[in-house]
C-alpha positions in Angstrom: -10.7 14.9 -14.4 -7.7 15.9 -16.6 -5.7 16.7 -13.5 -6.3 13.2 -12.1 -5.3 11.7 -15.4 -2.1 13.7 -15.5 -1.3 12.7 -11.9 -2.0 9.0 -12.8 0.4 9.3 -15.8 3.1 10.9 -13.6 2.7 8.2 -11.0 2.9 5.5 -13.6 6.1 7.1 -15.0 7.6 7.4 -11.5 6.8 3.8 -10.8 8.6 2.7 -14.0 11.7 4.4 -12.8 11.8 3.0 -9.2 15.3 1.5 -8.5 13.8 -1.1 -6.2 11.8 -2.7 -8.9 8.7 -2.7 -6.7 6.1 -1.4 -9.0 2.5 -0.6 -8.3 0.0 0.1 -11.1 -2.5 2.9 -10.8 -6.0 2.2 -9.6 -8.3 0.6 -12.1 -9.8 2.8 -14.8 -13.1 4.4 -13.9 -11.9 5.9 -10.7 -12.6 9.3 -12.1 -16.3 8.5 -12.9 -18.3 11.1 -11.0 -21.4 8.9 -11.1 -19.9 6.5 -8.7 -20.6 7.2 -5.0 -16.9 7.0 -3.9 -15.4 8.9 -6.9 -14.9 12.1 -4.9 -13.3 10.2 -2.0 -11.0 8.4 -4.4 -9.9 11.6 -6.0 -9.3 13.4 -2.7 -6.8 11.0 -1.2 -8.7 7.7 -1.0 -5.5 6.1 -2.3 -2.8 7.5 -0.1 -1.6 3.9 0.5 -1.3 3.4 -3.3 0.8 6.5 -3.8 2.9 5.7 -0.7 3.7 2.2 -1.9 4.1 3.3 -5.5 7.0 5.5 -4.6 8.4 3.4 -1.8 11.9 2.1 -1.3 12.6 -0.9 0.8 14.4 -0.2 4.1 14.9 -3.7 5.7 17.9 -4.9 7.8 17.0 -8.5 8.7 15.3 -11.6 7.3 12.8 -11.4 10.1 11.8 -7.9 9.1 11.5 -9.1 5.5 9.2 -11.9 6.6 7.1 -9.6 8.7 6.7 -7.1 5.9 5.7 -9.9 3.5 3.1 -11.1 6.1 1.7 -7.5 6.3 1.5 -7.1 2.6 -0.3 -10.4 2.2 -2.7 -9.5 5.0 -3.4 -6.1 3.4 -4.3 -7.9 0.2 -6.5 -10.6 1.8 -7.9 -9.6 5.2 -11.0 -7.5 5.7 -10.3 -4.1 7.3 -11.9 -5.4 10.5 -9.7 -8.4 10.6 -6.6 -6.3 9.8 -7.5 -3.9 12.7 -7.2 -6.7 15.1 -3.8 -7.9 13.9 -0.5 -7.0 15.4 3.0 -7.7 14.0 6.5 -8.0 15.4 8.3 -4.7 15.8 11.8 -4.1 14.3 13.4 -6.0 17.2 11.2 -9.0 16.6 9.0 -8.5 19.7 5.7 -10.1 18.7 2.3 -8.4 18.6 3.6 -4.8 18.9 2.9 -3.0 15.6 0.0 -2.4 13.3 0.2 -2.9 9.6 0.7 0.8 9.1 3.5 1.0 11.5 5.3 -1.9 9.6 4.8 -0.1 6.3 6.2 3.2 7.8 9.2 1.4 9.3 10.2 -0.7 6.3 9.4 1.5 3.4 10.7 5.0 2.7 8.5 7.1 0.4 8.3 10.7 -0.5 4.5 10.3 -0.6 2.8 10.2 2.8 1.1 7.1 4.0 -2.5 7.2 5.3 -2.4 9.4 8.5 -3.8 6.7 10.8 -4.7 3.1 11.0 -8.4 4.0 10.6 -7.7 5.9 7.4 -5.8 2.9 6.0 -8.7 0.6 6.8 -11.1 3.0 5.1 -8.9 3.0 2.0 -8.8 -0.8 1.9 -12.6 -0.8 1.8 -12.4 0.6 -1.7 -12.3 -2.3 -4.2 -10.0 -0.5 -6.7 -7.5 0.3 -3.9 -7.7 -3.3 -2.6 -7.1 -4.7 -6.1 -4.0 -2.5 -6.6 -2.7 -3.5 -3.2 -3.2 -7.2 -4.1 -1.1 -6.7 -7.3 1.6 -4.9 -5.3 1.6 -7.6 -2.6 2.1 -10.3 -5.2 4.9 -8.5 -6.9 6.5 -7.6 -3.6 6.3 -11.2 -2.4 8.4 -12.3 -5.3 11.0 -9.6 -4.6 11.0 -10.3 -0.9 11.7 -14.0 -1.5 8.4 -15.3 -0.2 7.7 -19.0 -1.0 
């Protein structure tokens, strides 16, 4: 558990130093509680999306890309994993219904931390309430920075 706490502190420090200003707070306290059924999953990478976004730098070229990224972040924060799995977004050229949410995140954010390895892994992580809560906070902060109305 100490190792997890050290990693959480390092992530928090790294987030404070991000030049993009997009910050993501660590998962809510209690994630290290071994009595919870998902505690082992959470510690073993159940929050790859959190670490990916926490270290991410924005890589956007157009206003359409900015709008599509904002749409994805809001969907990550609000839609169920099942609903999200059925959604497709415009690719970098603006062609509608081409990319999944994970493809958008990989295209428009650079991060030294890897994202979830697959769409299914992302949806599984979003089933975790602590991860979902963190994503919701990130999406709200990012919406302000992306110029959402």
